[in-house]
C-alpha positions in Angstrom: -18.7 28.4 30.7 -17.0 28.1 27.3 -13.7 27.4 29.1 -13.1 25.3 32.2 -9.8 24.3 33.8 -8.9 22.3 36.9 -7.2 19.2 38.2 -8.3 15.6 38.1 -7.2 12.7 40.3 -7.8 9.8 37.8 -9.0 9.1 34.2 -12.4 8.4 35.7 -12.5 11.7 37.5 -11.5 13.4 34.3 -14.3 11.8 32.3 -17.0 12.5 34.8 -15.9 16.1 35.1 -16.0 16.4 31.3 -19.5 14.9 31.2 -20.7 17.5 33.7 -19.2 20.3 31.8 -20.6 19.1 28.4 -24.1 19.0 29.9 -23.7 22.8 30.7 -22.8 23.2 27.0 -26.1 21.7 25.9 -25.2 18.0 25.5 -27.6 15.4 26.9 -26.3 12.4 28.8 -27.6 9.0 27.6 -25.4 7.1 30.1 -22.5 7.6 32.4 -21.5 4.5 34.4 -18.7 2.3 35.6 -17.3 -0.1 32.9 -14.6 -2.6 33.6 -12.1 -0.9 35.8 -12.9 2.4 34.2 -15.9 4.4 33.1 -18.0 4.9 30.0 -20.2 7.8 29.0 -22.5 8.5 26.0 -23.9 12.0 25.2 -25.8 13.5 22.3 -26.6 16.7 20.6 -28.3 17.5 17.3 -28.3 13.9 16.3 -24.6 13.3 17.0 -23.6 10.9 19.7 -20.3 10.9 21.6 -19.0 7.6 23.0 -16.3 8.0 25.7 -14.3 5.4 27.6 -11.9 6.2 30.5 -9.3 3.4 30.8 -7.8 2.4 34.1 -5.0 -0.2 33.5 -7.0 -1.9 30.8 -7.5 -2.2 27.0 -10.8 -0.7 25.9 -11.0 -1.3 22.1 -12.0 -4.8 20.9 -9.5 -5.0 18.0 -6.3 -6.9 18.5 -5.7 -5.8 22.1 -4.0 -7.9 24.7 -2.3 -7.8 28.0 0.5 -5.7 26.5 -2.0 -3.0 25.7 -3.1 -2.4 29.3 -2.8 1.2 30.3 -4.6 4.5 31.1 -6.3 6.8 28.6 -9.4 8.5 27.4 -10.9 7.0 24.2 -13.6 8.5 21.9 -15.6 7.9 18.7 -18.8 9.3 17.3 -22.0 7.5 16.4 -25.6 8.1 15.5 -27.5 6.4 18.3 -27.2 4.9 21.8 -28.2 1.4 23.0 -27.7 0.3 26.6 -27.5 -3.3 25.4 -24.4 -2.6 23.3 -20.8 -2.4 24.5 -19.3 1.1 24.6 -17.4 0.4 21.3 -20.5 -1.3 19.7 -22.8 1.7 19.4 -24.6 2.5 16.1 -23.1 4.7 13.4 -19.4 4.7 14.3 -16.3 4.0 12.1 -16.5 0.2 12.0 -13.4 -1.9 11.7 -13.5 -5.7 11.9 -17.1 -5.7 13.4 -16.6 -3.1 16.0 -16.1 0.7 16.1 -12.7 2.3 16.1 -11.7 5.8 17.1 -9.0 8.0 18.7 -7.6 8.6 22.2 -5.6 10.6 24.6 -2.9 8.5 26.3 -2.8 9.3 30.1 -1.1 8.2 33.2 -2.9 6.9 36.3 -3.1 10.4 37.6 -3.3 12.8 39.3 -3.2 15.3 36.4 -1.8 18.8 37.1 -4.4 20.4 34.8 -7.1 19.9 32.3 -8.5 22.4 29.8 -11.9 22.2 28.3 -12.6 24.6 25.4 -15.8 25.3 23.5 -15.7 27.9 20.8 -19.4 28.6 21.1 -20.3 26.6 18.0 -20.0 23.1 19.5 -16.3 22.7 18.5 -14.8 21.2 21.6 -11.2 20.6 22.6 -10.1 18.6 25.7 -6.5 19.0 26.6 -4.9 17.2 29.6 -1.5 18.0 31.1 -1.2 14.5 32.5 2.4 15.0 33.7 4.2 18.3 34.2 4.7 19.8 30.8 3.4 16.7 29.0 0.0 17.0 27.2 -2.5 14.8 25.3 -5.9 15.7 23.8 -9.1 14.8 22.1 -11.4 17.1 20.1 -14.7 16.9 18.3 -17.4 19.0 16.6 -20.7 18.9 14.9 -19.4 20.4 11.7 -16.2 21.0 9.8 -15.7 24.5 8.5 -17.9 25.3 5.4 -15.7 27.4 3.2 -16.9 26.0 -0.1 -19.7 23.5 0.6 -23.0 23.3 2.4 -22.7 19.8 3.9 -22.5 19.4 7.6 -19.8 17.0 8.5 -19.1 15.9 12.1 -15.5 15.1 13.1 -13.4 13.9 16.0 -9.7 13.5 16.6 -7.1 12.7 19.2 -3.4 12.9 20.0 -3.2 9.1 19.5 -5.0 6.6 17.4 -7.6 4.4 19.2 -5.2 1.4 19.1 -2.5 3.4 20.9 -4.8 4.9 23.5 -3.6 2.6 26.3 -0.5 1.1 24.9 2.1 1.8 27.6 5.4 3.7 26.9 8.6 3.5 28.9 8.4 7.3 29.6 5.6 9.8 29.7 7.8 12.1 27.5 7.1 9.7 24.7 3.5 10.8 24.6 4.4 14.2 23.4 7.4 16.4 24.0 10.8 15.1 23.1 10.7 13.7 19.6 13.2 12.4 17.1 13.6 13.8 13.6 11.6 10.8 12.2 8.7 11.6 14.4 9.0 8.5 16.5 8.8 8.8 20.2 12.2 7.7 21.8 12.1 4.0 22.4 8.7 3.6 20.7 8.2 0.7 18.3 6.1 2.6 15.9 5.2 6.1 14.7 1.9 7.4 15.8 0.9 7.8 12.1 -1.0 6.1 9.3 1.1 3.0 9.9 -0.8 2.2 13.1 -4.2 3.7 12.7 -5.9 7.1 12.5 -6.1 10.2 14.6 -8.8 12.1 12.7 -12.2 11.0 11.5 -14.7 13.0 9.4 -18.3 11.8 8.5 -18.8 12.7 4.8 -21.8 12.4 2.4 -22.6 8.9 1.2 -21.6 9.9 -2.4 -18.0 10.3 -1.2 -17.9 7.3 1.1 -20.8 4.8 1.1 -19.1 2.4 3.5 -17.8 2.7 7.1 -21.0 4.5 8.1 -19.7 7.5 6.0 -16.5 8.0 8.0 -13.2 8.7 6.4 -9.9 9.1 8.3 -6.3 10.0 8.0 -5.4 6.3 8.4 -4.6 6.1 4.7 -6.9 3.1 4.2 -4.2 1.1 5.9 -4.9 -2.6 6.6 -3.9 -3.5 10.2 -3.9 -7.0 11.7 -7.5 -6.5 12.8 -9.0 -4.8 9.6 -8.8 -1.9 7.3 -9.1 1.6 8.7 -11.4 4.0 6.8 -10.3 5.6 3.5 -7.6 8.3 3.5 -8.0 12.0 4.1 -5.0 14.1 2.9 -3.6 17.3 4.3 -3.5 20.3 1.9 0.2 21.2 2.4 1.9 18.0 3.2 1.0 16.0 0.1 0.7 12.9 2.3 -1.8 11.3 4.7 -2.6 14.1 7.1 -1.8 13.3 10.7 -3.7 16.5 11.3 -4.1 17.4 15.0 -1.2 15.2 16.2 2.2 15.4 17.7 4.3 13.9 14.9 7.2 15.7 13.3 7.0 16.1 9.5 3.2 15.9 9.6 0.7 18.6 8.6 -0.1 21.0 10.1 3.2 21.0 12.0 4.7 24.1 10.4 8.1 22.5 9.9 6.6 20.7 6.9 6.2 24.1 5.1 10.0 24.3 4.7 10.8 27.3 2.4 7.3 28.8 2.6 7.4 28.5 6.4 10.8 30.2 6.6 9.6 33.0 4.3 6.5 33.6 6.3 8.5 33.5 9.5 10.9 36.1 8.2 8.2 38.7 7.3 5.8 37.7 10.1 7.8 37.0 13.2 4.8 36.4 15.5 3.5 32.9 16.2 1.9 31.3 13.1 -1.4 29.3 13.3 -2.4 27.0 10.4 -5.8 25.4 9.8 -5.7 21.7 9.3 -7.2 21.7 5.8 -8.6 18.3 4.8 -9.2 16.7 1.4 -10.5 13.3 0.5 -10.2 11.4 -2.8 -13.7 11.1 -4.4 -14.3 7.4 -5.4 -15.9 8.1 -8.7 -14.3 11.3 -10.0 -10.8 10.4 -8.7 -10.5 14.1 -7.7 -9.7 15.5 -4.3 -12.7 16.9 -2.6 -12.2 19.6 0.0 -13.8 18.8 3.4 -12.8 21.9 5.4 -11.0 22.0 8.7 -11.8 21.8 12.4 -12.8 25.4 13.1 -11.4 25.9 16.6 -7.9 24.3 16.6 -4.8 25.1 14.6 -1.3 23.8 14.2 1.1 26.1 16.0 4.7 25.7 17.1 4.8 28.8 19.3 5.3 26.9 22.6 9.0 26.4 23.0 9.8 29.1 20.5 9.3 32.2 22.6 5.9 31.4 23.9 4.8 29.3 26.9 2.0 26.8 27.2 -1.2 28.5 28.5 -0.4 32.0 27.0 -3.0 33.7 24.9 -2.3 34.8 21.4 -4.6 37.5 19.9 -5.1 37.6 16.1 -7.7 39.8 14.5 -9.5 40.4 17.8 -9.8 36.7 18.5 -8.0 34.9 21.3 -6.2 31.6 21.0 -4.8 29.6 23.9 -1.4 28.1 23.1 -0.3 24.5 23.9 2.5 22.3 22.5 1.8 22.0 18.7 -1.6 23.6 19.0 -3.5 26.9 19.2 -7.1 26.6 20.4 -9.8 29.2 20.0 -10.3 30.6 23.5 -13.5 32.1 24.9 -13.4 32.8 28.6 
């Protein structure tokens, strides 16, 4: 099925359920096994490898993590091969930072989770959304190719609701994961924004002419240097004029429609229905110093409908296509 929903008792149960569903969508399992106190899984399709790690009261990335980073979550990055002799974060072809791969995550609780939602748009663009506490959501997504509006290149991508570094970093309240937010975009009580200042929430693998290093990966991490290394070069959102936080929960970050200010209000006045906005992505070409258009994830859009007249889980139909609504997102929905 292109869409599956259900409940999961733990992060491990969530990951093993996801693996089973992905196999029905044509992915091949290279490994799925216990790792630490959690679980790792590696799958492939069309030369693209997914590397997952379910965290159970542990830190799962190698970079600068300590006892203060122990928590629950689902982590992800892409690569180009699988080796049973390598750690889950040491697989070939991922976005390398300080000698190990780096990626994204969905911060979770210990469980049980009221609901999960697996979406596949039929073209291998996958969205995994977890309601880990009543009304509180986190997510990861990935695909074999960004949209191809103006170019022929096939560029794989993946993203999450938190950076890899923040996948398991605990918060004092689940509401700080997504839900109540301050005007600055910080979660109440959090010590940092989930933004370019702490890592990256979107990665795109581009042609070597654009990015010869980092295994071809660019991110929305703005090339920021963290204590453990430099995150891959910056991707920028089309409308925000800043590093694009893309498919993330931060206020004042593209494609959150509040960033459109006057344009957003004008559109809202003449088109009172829920708006959905593609997460257009550009990257600065290293030799031409011009912005190169990369496309956008084809099946997920920024949308503030939930909480503004719409409820999470409702279906919005535009042009004969259905979109399932979640906080901050609209996801292409095929039953």
